[in-house]
N, CA, C and O atoms as a DFTB+ gen file, in Angstrom:
652 C
 N C O
     1  1       1.326      18.133      20.408
     2  2       2.549      17.941      19.896
     3  2       1.733      18.027      18.235
     4  3       0.660      17.424      18.203
     5  1       2.032      18.505      17.312
     6  2       1.268      19.667      16.261
     7  2       1.931      18.251      15.216
     8  3       3.134      18.058      15.039
     9  1       0.691      17.305      14.567
    10  2       1.398      16.240      13.730
    11  2       0.400      16.569      12.057
    12  3      -0.764      16.918      11.857
    13  1       1.507      16.258      11.174
    14  2       0.476      16.243       9.551
    15  2       0.753      14.512       9.559
    16  3       1.586      13.694       9.947
    17  1      -0.466      14.584       8.899
    18  2      -0.334      13.495       8.876
    19  2      -0.057      12.559       7.181
    20  3      -0.855      12.907       6.311
    21  1       0.380      12.100       7.003
    22  2      -0.026      11.564       4.523
    23  2       1.291      11.260       3.808
    24  3       2.153      11.043       4.660
    25  1       1.854      11.145       2.357
    26  2       2.122       9.370       2.756
    27  2       4.199      10.674       2.466
    28  3       4.507      11.858       2.328
    29  1       4.860       9.382       2.537
    30  2       5.701       9.268       2.516
    31  2       6.230       9.166       0.736
    32  3       5.658       8.695      -0.247
    33  1       7.915      10.016       0.955
    34  2       8.383      10.259      -0.200
    35  2       9.382       9.158      -0.648
    36  3       9.140       7.999      -0.309
    37  1      10.189       9.360      -1.186
    38  2      12.199       8.770      -1.236
    39  2      12.520       9.553      -0.213
    40  3      13.135       9.207       0.795
    41  1      12.127      10.555      -0.454
    42  2      13.886      11.128       0.036
    43  2      13.416      10.821       1.667
    44  3      14.107      10.616       2.664
    45  1      11.847      10.885       1.470
    46  2      11.898       9.781       3.766
    47  2      12.757       8.694       3.991
    48  3      13.427       8.748       5.022
    49  1      12.926       7.445       3.051
    50  2      13.596       6.248       3.352
    51  2      14.325       6.511       3.872
    52  3      13.665       6.954       4.812
    53  1      16.293       6.817       4.441
    54  2      16.553       7.208       5.676
    55  2      16.021       6.922       7.092
    56  3      16.383       6.249       8.057
    57  1      15.176       7.597       6.833
    58  2      14.427       8.716       8.362
    59  2      13.283       7.689       8.425
    60  3      12.777       7.741       9.546
    61  1      12.543       6.554       7.447
    62  2      12.102       4.726       7.426
    63  2      13.005       4.048       8.026
    64  3      12.777       3.096       8.771
    65  1      13.642       4.308       7.859
    66  2      14.371       3.202       8.065
    67  2      15.730       2.877       9.497
    68  3      16.305       1.872       9.916
    69  1      15.741       3.736       9.695
    70  2      15.895       3.778      11.323
    71  2      14.665       4.071      11.875
    72  3      14.993       4.782      12.825
    73  1      13.780       4.008      11.892
    74  2      12.744       3.347      12.576
    75  2      12.477       2.340      12.555
    76  3      12.492       1.704      13.610
    77  1      12.119       1.745      11.374
    78  2      11.706       0.889      10.871
    79  2      13.338      -0.777      12.002
    80  3      13.321      -1.836      12.628
    81  1      14.390       0.361      11.422
    82  2      15.250      -0.976      12.420
    83  2      15.274      -0.432      14.033
    84  3      15.731      -1.280      14.800
    85  1      14.988       0.444      14.471
    86  2      14.451       0.106      16.444
    87  2      13.185      -0.555      16.438
    88  3      12.542      -1.158      17.298
    89  1      13.025      -0.311      15.381
    90  2      11.111      -1.139      15.907
    91  2      11.379      -2.956      16.399
    92  3      11.083      -3.584      17.415
    93  1      12.294      -3.452      14.699
    94  2      11.600      -4.789      14.430
    95  2      13.458      -5.258      14.520
    96  3      14.420      -4.549      14.222
    97  1      13.445      -7.010      15.155
    98  2      15.315      -7.383      14.958
    99  2      15.341      -7.215      12.959
   100  3      14.695      -6.829      11.984
   101  1      17.172      -8.120      13.601
   102  2      17.387      -7.764      11.834
   103  2      16.786      -8.496      10.343
   104  3      16.483      -8.157       9.199
   105  1      16.853      -9.889      11.322
   106  2      15.634     -10.798      10.618
   107  2      14.213     -10.127      11.013
   108  3      13.823     -10.186       9.847
   109  1      13.144      -9.554      11.668
   110  2      11.931      -8.783      10.918
   111  2      11.882      -8.074      10.116
   112  3      11.057      -8.295       9.229
   113  1      13.051      -6.437      10.001
   114  2      12.303      -5.885       9.396
   115  2      13.094      -5.876       8.198
   116  3      14.090      -6.592       8.086
   117  1      12.751      -5.206       7.424
   118  2      12.006      -4.864       5.923
   119  2      13.715      -3.786       6.120
   120  3      14.220      -2.915       6.829
   121  1      14.032      -4.767       4.765
   122  2      15.680      -3.895       3.657
   123  2      14.499      -2.688       3.229
   124  3      13.309      -2.374       3.246
   125  1      16.141      -2.237       2.766
   126  2      15.855      -0.573       2.466
   127  2      15.095      -0.651       1.054
   128  3      14.112      -0.015       0.675
   129  1      15.934      -1.727       0.324
   130  2      15.104      -1.825      -0.865
   131  2      13.405      -2.484      -1.134
   132  3      12.540      -2.245      -1.976
   133  1      13.480      -3.271      -0.122
   134  2      11.365      -3.135       0.323
   135  2      10.936      -2.692       0.670
   136  3       9.802      -2.546       0.213
   137  1      11.353      -1.914       1.953
   138  2      10.775      -0.332       1.682
   139  2      10.677       1.365       0.751
   140  3      10.166       2.483       0.823
   141  1      11.823       0.282      -0.312
   142  2      11.544       1.791      -1.668
   143  2      10.871       1.793      -2.284
   144  3      10.526       2.603      -3.145
   145  1      10.340       0.385      -1.818
   146  2       9.792      -0.065      -3.210
   147  2       8.354       0.260      -2.713
   148  3       7.473       0.881      -3.307
   149  1       8.329      -0.409      -1.267
   150  2       7.068       0.350      -0.757
   151  2       6.478       1.894      -1.311
   152  3       5.549       2.379      -1.957
   153  1       7.460       2.201      -0.724
   154  2       6.583       3.527      -1.206
   155  2       7.059       4.433      -2.643
   156  3       7.212       5.555      -3.126
   157  1       7.129       3.304      -2.821
   158  2       7.128       3.721      -4.999
   159  2       5.555       2.923      -5.028
   160  3       4.603       3.204      -5.756
   161  1       5.659       1.730      -3.870
   162  2       4.627       1.109      -5.134
   163  2       2.456       0.951      -4.557
   164  3       1.449       0.432      -5.038
   165  1       2.805       1.748      -3.351
   166  2       1.759       0.853      -2.815
   167  2       1.556       2.305      -2.327
   168  3       0.369       2.625      -2.273
   169  1       2.846       3.696      -1.792
   170  2       2.187       4.594      -0.839
   171  2       0.838       5.271      -1.209
   172  3       0.785       6.475      -0.959
   173  1      -0.081       4.791      -1.670
   174  2      -1.526       5.733      -1.489
   175  2      -1.630       4.639       0.482
   176  3      -1.844       5.227       1.542
   177  1      -1.352       2.707       0.334
   178  2      -1.896       3.205       1.447
   179  2      -0.075       2.871       2.029
   180  3       0.049       2.085       2.969
   181  1       1.010       3.406       1.512
   182  2       1.501       3.900       3.120
   183  2       2.095       5.367       3.785
   184  3       2.741       6.269       3.251
   185  1       1.547       5.191       5.300
   186  2       1.237       7.095       6.048
   187  2       1.861       7.018       6.821
   188  3       2.125       6.142       7.644
   189  1       2.247       8.192       6.579
   190  2       3.602       8.990       7.490
   191  2       3.086       9.149       8.757
   192  3       2.302       8.256       9.079
   193  1       3.379      10.438       9.979
   194  2       3.548      10.626      10.474
   195  2       4.866      11.815      10.902
   196  3       5.937      11.428      11.368
   197  1       4.578      13.158      10.667
   198  2       5.049      13.960      11.053
   199  2       5.384      14.702      11.959
   200  3       4.419      14.626      12.720
   201  1       6.504      15.761      12.664
   202  2       6.640      16.015      13.493
   203  2       6.504      18.066      13.300
   204  3       5.825      18.448      12.347
   205  1       6.729      18.443      13.614
   206  2       6.377      19.903      13.959
   207  2       7.605      20.363      12.535
   208  3       7.416      21.324      11.789
   209  1       8.406      19.734      12.474
   210  2       9.765      20.316      11.594
   211  2       9.822      19.727      10.331
   212  3      10.461      20.124       9.356
   213  1       8.645      18.129      10.487
   214  2       8.111      17.371       9.089
   215  2       9.380      16.274       8.607
   216  3       9.800      15.949       7.497
   217  1       9.896      15.744      10.488
   218  2      10.482      14.496      10.147
   219  2       9.576      13.568      10.903
   220  3       8.871      13.698      11.904
   221  1      10.036      11.866       9.468
   222  2       8.890      11.066       9.789
   223  2       9.436      10.584      11.683
   224  3      10.530      10.847      12.182
   225  1       8.113       9.753      12.457
   226  2       8.274      10.136      13.311
   227  2       7.618       9.244      13.423
   228  3       7.770       8.866      14.585
   229  1       6.744       8.441      12.786
   230  2       6.256       7.126      12.686
   231  2       5.562       7.189      10.799
   232  3       5.355       8.079       9.974
   233  1       5.366       5.170      10.873
   234  2       4.241       4.548      10.347
   235  2       3.379       3.688      10.476
   236  3       3.118       3.209      11.579
   237  1       2.630       3.245       9.115
   238  2       2.331       2.013       8.822
   239  2       1.974       2.214       7.079
   240  3       1.731       3.106       6.266
   241  1       2.143       0.635       7.166
   242  2       1.790       0.319       5.872
   243  2       2.299      -0.924       5.411
   244  3       3.363      -1.335       5.872
   245  1       1.430      -1.827       4.227
   246  2       1.046      -2.620       3.740
   247  2      -0.313      -2.361       2.520
   248  3      -1.376      -1.746       2.436
   249  1       0.550      -3.277       1.708
   250  2      -0.428      -4.109      -0.102
   251  2      -2.440      -3.969       0.510
   252  3      -2.789      -3.519       1.602
   253  1      -3.003      -4.285      -0.142
   254  2      -4.082      -4.588      -0.785
   255  2      -3.859      -5.872      -0.579
   256  3      -2.700      -6.286      -0.607
   257  1      -5.310      -7.037      -0.250
   258  2      -4.368      -8.667      -0.365
   259  2      -6.353      -8.604      -0.526
   260  3      -7.252      -7.834      -0.188
   261  1      -6.165     -10.491      -1.552
   262  2      -7.124     -11.393      -1.856
   263  2      -7.327     -11.829      -0.311
   264  3      -8.499     -11.733       0.051
   265  1      -6.343     -12.328       0.755
   266  2      -6.770     -13.468       1.560
   267  2      -7.452     -12.580       2.826
   268  3      -7.604     -11.363       2.720
   269  1      -7.909     -13.449       4.231
   270  2      -7.874     -13.138       5.167
   271  2      -6.983     -12.861       6.087
   272  3      -7.333     -12.861       7.268
   273  1      -5.475     -12.532       5.670
   274  2      -4.501     -13.592       6.793
   275  2      -3.531     -13.093       5.930
   276  3      -3.932     -13.125       4.766
   277  1      -1.938     -12.457       6.108
   278  2      -1.023     -13.030       5.617
   279  2       0.213     -13.322       4.882
   280  3       1.172     -12.886       5.520
   281  1       0.430     -13.676       4.203
   282  2       1.677     -14.666       3.854
   283  2       2.459     -14.156       3.578
   284  3       2.350     -13.012       3.136
   285  1       4.081     -15.023       3.771
   286  2       4.810     -14.379       3.857
   287  2       5.761     -13.834       3.164
   288  3       6.771     -13.178       3.419
   289  1       4.867     -14.521       1.565
   290  2       5.483     -13.705       0.022
   291  2       5.349     -11.900       0.632
   292  3       6.160     -10.978       0.722
   293  1       4.199     -12.022       0.882
   294  2       4.066      -9.956       1.370
   295  2       4.826      -9.680       1.403
   296  3       4.986      -8.777       0.581
   297  1       6.075      -9.999       2.217
   298  2       7.726      -9.437       2.877
   299  2       8.482      -9.523       1.739
   300  3       9.428      -8.748       1.880
   301  1       8.535     -10.065       0.709
   302  2       9.823     -10.686      -0.268
   303  2       9.337      -9.844      -1.751
   304  3       9.993      -8.907      -2.204
   305  1       7.844     -10.467      -2.506
   306  2       7.087     -10.024      -3.157
   307  2       6.042      -8.906      -3.076
   308  3       5.162      -9.184      -2.261
   309  1       5.875      -7.674      -3.709
   310  2       5.353      -6.744      -3.504
   311  2       4.337      -6.841      -5.773
   312  3       4.727      -7.141      -6.901
   313  1       3.359      -6.485      -5.290
   314  2       2.821      -6.220      -6.494
   315  2       1.818      -4.380      -6.243
   316  3       1.985      -3.885      -5.128
   317  1       1.007      -3.653      -7.135
   318  2       0.290      -2.403      -6.262
   319  2      -0.775      -2.324      -5.823
   320  3      -1.600      -2.012      -6.681
   321  1      -1.173      -2.466      -4.842
   322  2      -2.423      -2.069      -4.643
   323  2      -4.124      -2.044      -6.511
   324  3      -4.484      -1.222      -7.354
   325  1      -4.591      -3.852      -6.027
   326  2      -5.240      -4.228      -6.228
   327  2      -7.094      -3.553      -6.318
   328  3      -7.827      -4.012      -5.442
   329  1      -7.451      -3.001      -6.865
   330  2      -8.841      -2.132      -6.215
   331  2      -9.576      -2.553      -5.902
   332  3     -10.220      -2.047      -4.983
   333  1      -9.996      -3.931      -6.559
   334  2     -10.390      -5.062      -5.975
   335  2     -10.071      -5.496      -4.142
   336  3     -10.936      -5.627      -3.277
   337  1      -8.709      -5.630      -3.991
   338  2      -8.714      -6.947      -2.352
   339  2      -9.842      -6.332      -2.069
   340  3     -10.539      -5.527      -2.686
   341  1      -9.937      -7.032      -0.642
   342  2     -10.903      -7.439       0.700
   343  2     -10.241      -7.224       1.543
   344  3     -10.614      -7.329       2.711
   345  1      -8.864      -6.797       1.132
   346  2      -8.526      -6.877       2.337
   347  2      -7.290      -6.239       2.565
   348  3      -6.400      -6.649       1.820
   349  1      -6.911      -5.232       3.482
   350  2      -5.770      -4.224       3.766
   351  2      -4.733      -4.883       4.318
   352  3      -5.199      -5.186       5.416
   353  1      -3.982      -5.170       4.293
   354  2      -2.695      -5.888       4.811
   355  2      -2.081      -4.756       6.373
   356  3      -2.941      -3.931       6.683
   357  1      -0.974      -4.711       7.123
   358  2       0.163      -4.136       7.518
   359  2       0.829      -4.556       7.936
   360  3       0.684      -5.067       9.046
   361  1       2.546      -4.579       6.899
   362  2       3.547      -4.741       7.530
   363  2       4.377      -4.185       8.796
   364  3       4.836      -4.653       9.839
   365  1       4.347      -3.452       8.413
   366  2       4.783      -2.517       9.485
   367  2       4.564      -1.596      10.122
   368  3       4.813      -0.472       9.686
   369  1       4.246      -1.715      10.849
   370  2       3.335       0.236      11.593
   371  2       4.737       0.018      12.439
   372  3       5.102      -1.099      12.804
   373  1       5.582       1.411      12.741
   374  2       6.581       1.693      14.190
   375  2       6.906       3.558      14.156
   376  3       7.243       4.505      13.447
   377  1       6.422       3.055      15.762
   378  2       6.945       5.107      15.804
   379  2       8.179       4.880      16.326
   380  3       8.478       3.852      16.933
   381  1       8.999       5.905      16.092
   382  2      10.691       6.962      16.167
   383  2       9.866       6.323      18.491
   384  3       8.848       6.509      19.157
   385  1      11.172       5.635      18.651
   386  2      11.653       5.429      19.840
   387  2      10.928       6.538      20.978
   388  3      10.163       6.161      21.865
   389  1      11.480       8.477      20.675
   390  2      11.437       9.210      21.547
   391  2       9.276       9.425      21.611
   392  3       8.345       9.566      22.404
   393  1       9.513       9.333      20.501
   394  2       7.915       9.619      20.810
   395  2       6.850       7.466      20.814
   396  3       5.857       7.013      20.246
   397  1       7.626       7.044      21.542
   398  2       6.610       6.062      21.472
   399  2       5.337       6.346      23.633
   400  3       5.357       6.797      24.779
   401  1       4.828       5.861      22.946
   402  2       3.399       5.783      24.795
   403  2       2.831       7.306      24.173
   404  3       2.931       8.231      24.980
   405  1       2.475       7.517      23.347
   406  2       1.562       9.125      23.427
   407  2       0.468       8.929      21.937
   408  3      -0.085       9.736      21.191
   409  1       0.526       7.477      22.004
   410  2      -0.686       6.978      21.100
   411  2      -1.074       8.059      18.823
   412  3      -1.981       8.684      18.272
   413  1       0.261       7.590      18.501
   414  2       1.194       7.981      17.520
   415  2       0.597       6.244      16.847
   416  3      -0.149       6.382      15.878
   417  1       0.806       5.012      17.187
   418  2       0.176       3.301      17.076
   419  2      -0.721       3.831      16.660
   420  3      -0.747       4.579      15.683
   421  1      -1.682       3.485      17.421
   422  2      -3.037       3.606      17.951
   423  2      -3.033       5.162      16.542
   424  3      -3.294       4.810      15.392
   425  1      -2.894       5.891      16.657
   426  2      -3.443       7.438      15.416
   427  2      -3.350       6.982      13.930
   428  3      -4.235       7.230      13.111
   429  1      -1.969       6.153      13.585
   430  2      -1.634       5.187      12.157
   431  2      -2.194       4.486      12.040
   432  3      -2.582       4.457      10.872
   433  1      -2.949       2.998      13.171
   434  2      -4.275       2.306      12.429
   435  2      -5.014       3.595      12.402
   436  3      -4.548       4.119      11.390
   437  1      -5.650       4.204      12.764
   438  2      -6.857       4.890      12.882
   439  2      -7.016       6.017      10.675
   440  3      -7.712       6.323       9.708
   441  1      -5.706       6.052      11.347
   442  2      -5.205       6.275       9.803
   443  2      -6.070       5.490       8.785
   444  3      -7.185       5.686       8.301
   445  1      -5.124       4.519       8.644
   446  2      -4.984       3.117       7.657
   447  2      -6.512       2.571       7.762
   448  3      -7.115       2.052       6.823
   449  1      -6.955       2.748       8.876
   450  2      -8.228       1.968       8.874
   451  2      -9.681       3.411       7.349
   452  3     -10.354       2.905       6.451
   453  1      -9.657       4.585       7.568
   454  2      -9.930       5.159       7.037
   455  2      -9.575       5.201       5.614
   456  3     -10.186       5.300       4.550
   457  1      -8.802       5.130       5.858
   458  2      -8.039       5.089       4.130
   459  2      -8.763       3.641       3.765
   460  3      -9.557       3.688       2.825
   461  1      -8.572       2.396       4.397
   462  2      -8.952       0.872       3.729
   463  2     -10.758       1.046       3.742
   464  3     -11.472       0.500       2.901
   465  1     -11.275       1.903       4.855
   466  2     -12.564       2.010       4.287
   467  2     -12.957       3.014       3.157
   468  3     -14.096       3.027       2.691
   469  1     -11.703       4.081       2.624
   470  2     -12.625       4.680       1.460
   471  2     -12.567       3.390       0.504
   472  3     -13.721       3.186       0.127
   473  1     -11.775       2.529       0.013
   474  2     -10.908       1.765      -0.752
   475  2     -12.546       0.560      -0.228
   476  3     -13.073       0.100      -1.241
   477  1     -12.852       0.365       0.355
   478  2     -14.066      -0.127       0.360
   479  2     -13.490      -1.932       0.720
   480  3     -14.241      -2.901       0.605
   481  1     -12.027      -2.013       1.153
   482  2     -11.341      -3.153       2.112
   483  2     -12.925      -3.285       3.505
   484  3     -13.438      -2.466       4.268
   485  1     -13.186      -4.834       3.184
   486  2     -14.009      -5.258       4.153
   487  2     -13.543      -6.025       5.621
   488  3     -14.066      -6.926       6.276
   489  1     -12.121      -5.096       5.828
   490  2     -10.587      -5.847       7.019
   491  2      -9.048      -5.322       7.098
   492  3      -8.117      -4.954       6.381
   493  1      -9.291      -5.465       8.001
   494  2      -8.182      -4.939       8.442
   495  2      -5.868      -5.936       8.932
   496  3      -4.929      -5.502       9.599
   497  1      -6.033      -7.063       8.228
   498  2      -5.174      -8.183       8.984
   499  2      -3.556      -7.691       8.785
   500  3      -2.946      -7.081       7.907
   501  1      -3.241      -8.239       9.964
   502  2      -1.546      -7.931       9.970
   503  2      -1.494      -9.778      11.041
   504  3      -2.358     -10.547      11.465
   505  1      -0.224      -9.746      11.053
   506  2       0.979     -10.237      12.575
   507  2       1.519      -9.456      13.610
   508  3       2.001      -8.324      13.623
   509  1       1.337     -10.295      14.464
   510  2       1.925      -9.300      15.520
   511  2       2.879     -10.751      16.554
   512  3       2.462     -11.909      16.514
   513  1       3.674     -10.495      17.077
   514  2       4.091     -11.108      18.454
   515  2       2.995     -10.864      19.158
   516  3       2.035     -10.119      18.956
   517  1       3.502     -12.204      20.724
   518  2       1.911     -12.394      21.023
   519  2       2.514     -11.152      22.321
   520  3       1.745     -11.168      23.282
   521  1       3.958      -9.908      22.544
   522  2       3.360      -9.140      23.695
   523  2       2.720      -7.852      22.656
   524  3       2.822      -6.737      23.168
   525  1       2.258      -7.879      21.651
   526  2       1.570      -6.996      20.268
   527  2       0.378      -7.848      20.672
   528  3       0.224      -8.798      19.906
   529  1      -0.324      -7.791      21.456
   530  2      -1.618      -8.575      20.785
   531  2      -2.427      -7.773      21.884
   532  3      -3.619      -7.924      21.619
   533  1      -2.267      -6.956      23.045
   534  2      -3.204      -6.020      24.004
   535  2      -3.375      -5.232      23.194
   536  3      -4.536      -5.009      22.851
   537  1      -1.890      -4.252      22.359
   538  2      -1.779      -3.786      22.164
   539  2      -3.095      -3.268      21.419
   540  3      -3.914      -2.371      21.622
   541  1      -2.835      -4.629      20.109
   542  2      -3.665      -4.927      18.837
   543  2      -5.733      -3.961      19.265
   544  3      -6.530      -3.057      19.013
   545  1      -5.345      -5.445      20.207
   546  2      -6.986      -5.878      20.459
   547  2      -7.141      -4.253      21.187
   548  3      -8.309      -4.194      21.569
   549  1      -6.609      -3.268      21.436
   550  2      -6.556      -2.451      22.541
   551  2      -7.612      -1.151      21.206
   552  3      -8.488      -0.304      21.381
   553  1      -6.949      -1.622      20.118
   554  2      -7.683      -0.428      18.871
   555  2      -8.453      -0.788      17.984
   556  3      -8.714      -0.224      16.921
   557  1      -9.083      -2.354      18.674
   558  2      -9.643      -3.319      18.031
   559  2      -9.616      -4.813      17.386
   560  3     -10.600      -5.543      17.271
   561  1      -8.853      -4.986      17.160
   562  2      -8.412      -5.876      16.338
   563  2      -8.728      -6.681      17.281
   564  3      -8.520      -6.447      18.472
   565  1      -9.574      -8.304      16.566
   566  2      -9.649      -9.593      17.124
   567  2      -8.606     -10.566      16.792
   568  3      -7.950     -10.778      15.772
   569  1      -8.651     -11.109      17.994
   570  2      -7.189     -12.355      18.190
   571  2      -7.054     -13.367      17.630
   572  3      -7.965     -14.015      18.145
   573  1      -6.107     -14.687      16.226
   574  2      -7.419     -15.266      15.503
   575  2      -6.839     -15.560      15.602
   576  3      -6.031     -15.126      14.781
   577  1      -6.278     -16.509      16.454
   578  2      -5.077     -16.980      16.759
   579  2      -3.338     -17.276      15.857
   580  3      -2.368     -16.571      15.577
   581  1      -3.682     -18.539      15.696
   582  2      -1.817     -18.457      15.689
   583  2      -1.117     -18.368      14.255
   584  3      -0.238     -19.229      14.284
   585  1      -1.100     -17.832      13.217
   586  2      -0.500     -17.744      11.776
   587  2       0.320     -18.664      11.670
   588  3       0.698     -19.450      12.540
   589  1       0.743     -18.555      10.136
   590  2       0.785     -20.173       9.370
   591  2       1.733     -19.087       9.545
   592  3       0.717     -18.617      10.058
   593  1       2.656     -18.199       9.643
   594  2       3.537     -17.142       9.264
   595  2       4.911     -17.645       9.732
   596  3       5.030     -17.160      10.857
   597  1       6.392     -18.613       9.362
   598  2       7.137     -18.405      10.032
   599  2       7.851     -17.615       9.711
   600  3       9.011     -17.835      10.061
   601  1       7.662     -16.600       9.088
   602  2       8.798     -15.181       9.190
   603  2      10.258     -14.647       9.765
   604  3      10.468     -13.853       8.848
   605  1      11.272     -14.525      10.512
   606  2      12.192     -14.288      10.971
   607  2      12.174     -15.697      12.166
   608  3      12.407     -15.656      13.374
   609  1      11.865     -16.703      11.432
   610  2      11.436     -17.557      13.251
   611  2      10.532     -17.916      14.290
   612  3      10.319     -18.823      15.095
   613  1      10.023     -16.644      13.868
   614  2       9.150     -15.495      15.321
   615  2       7.690     -17.092      14.729
   616  3       7.536     -17.890      13.805
   617  1       6.755     -16.544      16.497
   618  2       5.683     -17.025      16.114
   619  2       5.121     -15.548      16.676
   620  3       5.368     -14.723      17.556
   621  1       3.593     -15.933      14.839
   622  2       2.957     -14.891      15.513
   623  2       1.588     -15.129      15.622
   624  3       1.119     -16.261      15.739
   625  1       0.617     -13.615      15.573
   626  2      -0.630     -13.771      15.815
   627  2      -1.501     -13.090      14.640
   628  3      -1.232     -11.943      14.285
   629  1      -2.848     -14.028      13.876
   630  2      -3.218     -13.460      13.137
   631  2      -4.398     -12.689      13.985
   632  3      -5.159     -13.200      14.806
   633  1      -4.327     -11.023      13.467
   634  2      -5.326     -10.362      13.745
   635  2      -5.596      -9.118      13.050
   636  3      -4.950      -8.078      12.921
   637  1      -6.528      -9.441      12.712
   638  2      -7.890      -8.356      11.957
   639  2      -8.798      -7.344      12.005
   640  3      -7.673      -7.059      12.414
   641  1      -9.662      -6.467      12.024
   642  2      -9.802      -5.366      12.283
   643  2     -10.925      -5.537      11.433
   644  3     -10.594      -6.348      10.569
   645  1     -12.242      -5.115      11.241
   646  2     -13.337      -5.516      10.614
   647  2     -14.183      -3.561      10.279
   648  3     -14.397      -2.738      11.169
   649  1     -14.538      -3.328       8.398
   650  2     -14.041      -2.625       7.917
   651  2     -16.012      -2.659       8.687
   652  3     -16.742      -1.675       8.560
């Protein structure tokens, strides 16, 4: 499969939202407005994978941040990336269902790590549900325990990839 990795445009929003809703519960998923804001405000840390038809088939996105662990307010309030922030976050990593199991999520994480390294970040930080801990560990992330997050009423785990 031929892939192109680049940054999204607002024209990609509908496809991104379809993938977001397939990958997350209604309570967990970003709203269309929040995702549009991410495309606009933090495009440099929003990466999409496109298939040979130039369709978005997966993405990873998150703002730069000044703390080792995500806080729930990141889901509600977004500001442009601070070039001095030591951490890169991941708010969403999602792959279209037809492309699951092909290594696309790992590829997107690797591309985000390249960006974070070029921006002189110390680490990438995210929260995930228990069933995803092994996936992130396989990608070099360390499980640093249960998060303080109450997002969507779930139990989340702090995962950190030191750059």
